[in-house]
C-alpha positions in Angstrom: 224.2 -137.2 19.8 223.9 -134.8 16.8 223.5 -131.3 17.4 221.2 -129.4 15.0 222.1 -126.1 13.8 219.8 -123.2 14.7 217.4 -122.0 12.3 217.9 -118.4 11.3 214.8 -116.3 11.6 213.6 -115.1 8.3 214.3 -111.6 7.5 211.4 -109.3 7.8 210.5 -107.2 4.7 210.7 -103.3 4.6 207.8 -101.2 4.5 207.0 -97.8 3.2 204.8 -95.2 4.5 204.2 -92.3 2.2 202.8 -88.7 2.9 201.5 -88.3 -0.7 200.2 -84.7 -0.4 203.8 -83.7 0.8 205.5 -85.8 -2.0 203.0 -84.8 -5.0 202.9 -81.0 -4.1 206.4 -80.8 -3.6 207.3 -82.4 -6.9 204.7 -80.4 -8.8 206.1 -77.1 -7.3 209.5 -78.1 -8.7 207.8 -78.3 -12.1 207.6 -82.1 -12.8 205.3 -85.0 -12.0 205.9 -88.3 -10.3 205.6 -91.6 -12.4 204.1 -93.6 -9.7 204.8 -96.9 -11.3 208.4 -96.0 -11.5 208.4 -94.8 -7.9 206.8 -98.1 -6.9 209.5 -100.0 -8.5 212.2 -97.8 -7.2 211.0 -98.4 -3.5 211.3 -102.1 -4.3 214.7 -102.1 -6.2 216.6 -99.4 -3.9 215.1 -100.4 -0.4 213.6 -103.9 -0.8 210.0 -102.5 -0.1 207.4 -105.0 -0.2 204.4 -103.0 1.1 204.0 -99.2 0.3 201.3 -97.5 2.2 200.0 -94.3 0.7 197.9 -92.0 2.8 195.8 -89.6 0.9 192.8 -87.4 1.6 189.6 -88.7 0.1 187.9 -86.8 -2.7 185.0 -89.0 -4.3 186.0 -87.6 -7.9 189.5 -89.1 -7.7 188.4 -92.6 -7.4 189.8 -93.7 -10.7 193.1 -92.4 -9.5 193.3 -94.2 -6.3 192.5 -97.4 -8.3 195.3 -96.7 -10.6 197.8 -96.2 -7.6 196.5 -99.5 -6.0 196.9 -101.2 -9.5 200.7 -100.3 -9.7 201.4 -101.6 -6.2 200.5 -99.2 -3.5 198.2 -99.8 -0.5 196.0 -97.0 -0.1 194.8 -95.5 3.2 192.1 -93.1 2.6 191.2 -90.1 4.9 187.8 -88.2 4.8 188.4 -84.6 3.8 186.5 -81.5 4.8 185.5 -78.6 2.7 187.6 -75.6 3.8 185.3 -72.9 2.5 182.4 -73.7 4.8 182.4 -71.8 8.3 182.8 -73.8 11.3 179.7 -75.4 12.8 178.5 -73.7 15.8 176.5 -75.0 18.7 173.0 -75.8 17.8 173.6 -76.4 14.0 172.6 -79.7 12.7 175.5 -79.4 10.3 173.3 -79.9 6.9 173.9 -77.5 4.0 171.4 -75.1 3.2 169.3 -76.2 0.0 170.8 -74.4 -3.2 168.6 -71.8 -4.8 167.7 -71.6 -8.6 170.4 -69.8 -10.3 173.2 -70.6 -7.7 176.5 -71.1 -9.2 178.4 -74.2 -8.4 181.9 -73.7 -7.0 184.4 -75.0 -9.5 186.9 -76.2 -7.0 186.7 -76.1 -3.4 189.9 -76.3 -1.4 189.8 -79.3 0.8 192.1 -80.8 3.4 192.5 -84.3 5.0 195.3 -84.3 7.6 196.9 -87.8 7.2 199.7 -87.3 9.5 198.1 -89.2 12.7 197.1 -92.2 10.2 200.5 -92.4 8.8 202.0 -92.6 12.4 199.2 -95.0 13.6 200.0 -97.4 10.8 203.7 -97.2 11.0 203.4 -98.2 14.8 200.6 -100.9 14.3 202.6 -102.5 11.7 206.0 -102.2 13.8 206.0 -105.9 14.4 205.6 -107.0 10.9 208.7 -105.1 9.1 212.3 -105.1 9.3 212.8 -101.3 8.6 210.5 -98.5 7.6 211.1 -96.0 4.8 209.3 -92.8 5.5 208.6 -90.5 2.4 207.7 -87.0 3.7 209.7 -83.7 4.2 207.3 -82.7 6.8 208.5 -81.7 10.4 205.2 -83.3 11.9 206.9 -86.8 11.9 209.9 -85.9 13.7 208.6 -87.8 16.8 208.1 -90.9 14.5 211.4 -90.6 12.9 213.4 -90.2 16.1 211.6 -93.3 17.8 212.1 -95.6 14.6 215.8 -94.6 14.7 216.0 -95.4 18.5 214.8 -98.8 17.9 216.9 -99.4 14.7 213.7 -99.7 12.6 214.5 -96.7 10.3 215.8 -97.3 6.9 215.4 -94.3 5.1 213.7 -90.6 5.3 212.8 -89.9 1.7 212.4 -86.1 1.4 210.8 -84.9 -1.9 213.5 -82.1 -2.2 216.2 -80.3 -0.2 213.5 -78.1 1.6 212.6 -80.5 4.3 212.0 -79.8 7.8 215.3 -78.5 9.8 214.1 -80.9 12.6 215.6 -83.7 10.4 219.0 -82.2 10.5 219.7 -84.3 13.6 219.0 -87.4 11.4 220.6 -86.3 8.1 222.3 -89.9 7.8 218.7 -91.3 7.1 217.8 -88.7 4.7 217.7 -89.1 0.8 216.3 -86.5 -1.7 213.9 -87.8 -4.3 214.5 -84.8 -6.5 218.1 -86.1 -7.1 216.2 -89.2 -8.6 214.2 -87.2 -11.1 215.8 -88.7 -13.9 214.6 -92.1 -12.8 211.2 -91.0 -11.5 209.9 -88.3 -13.6 206.6 -88.9 -15.7 206.9 -88.4 -19.3 203.8 -88.2 -21.6 204.9 -89.8 -24.7 201.7 -89.1 -26.5 202.1 -85.2 -26.1 205.8 -85.7 -27.0 204.8 -87.5 -30.3 202.2 -85.0 -31.3 204.7 -82.0 -30.8 207.0 -83.5 -33.2 206.5 -82.2 -37.1 205.5 -84.6 -39.5 208.2 -86.2 -41.6 207.9 -85.6 -45.4 207.2 -88.6 -47.4 210.0 -89.9 -49.8 209.3 -89.2 -53.5 208.6 -92.1 -55.6 
């Protein structure tokens, strides 16, 4: 009687869960911009990521940007935002805005906030059976409990911190931490159109 060899279970892919606000604000503060197409390819090449979930606070005027991120390979999870300039609603108010009066000036840019921390944790846990290892992209200490749990379950591949200024809570898991600012030469966005415009015109050779 022939003994059939055991079939190996197919290896599960790796997923990334990205705190877009923490990543984007940190690299901008350091004076450079992320090339999102390059970053998505980097996640695939360096960590075998097949699904890259990006968590973003939803602002209607940025819909074109969300579509662009989706087109380069990110799975976009949007969180409703709220206007931080409005006072808190008190009991008895219906929450409707007062009608604008003639001559009222529109505010140019209102600060908004969309706390995506809970959504990122929820999706990382909900998708737990579907991935082999997780890559968490954030330096925010609010994800410490998630990092600790994934490490205990042998499900954490990397914690990608935007810079060296990540939460001290992650010092207990330094073996998982990698800094994205060390990969600036690979990930930085370059506006070639602007650089071409800045170059002086070359004189035409004389006939």
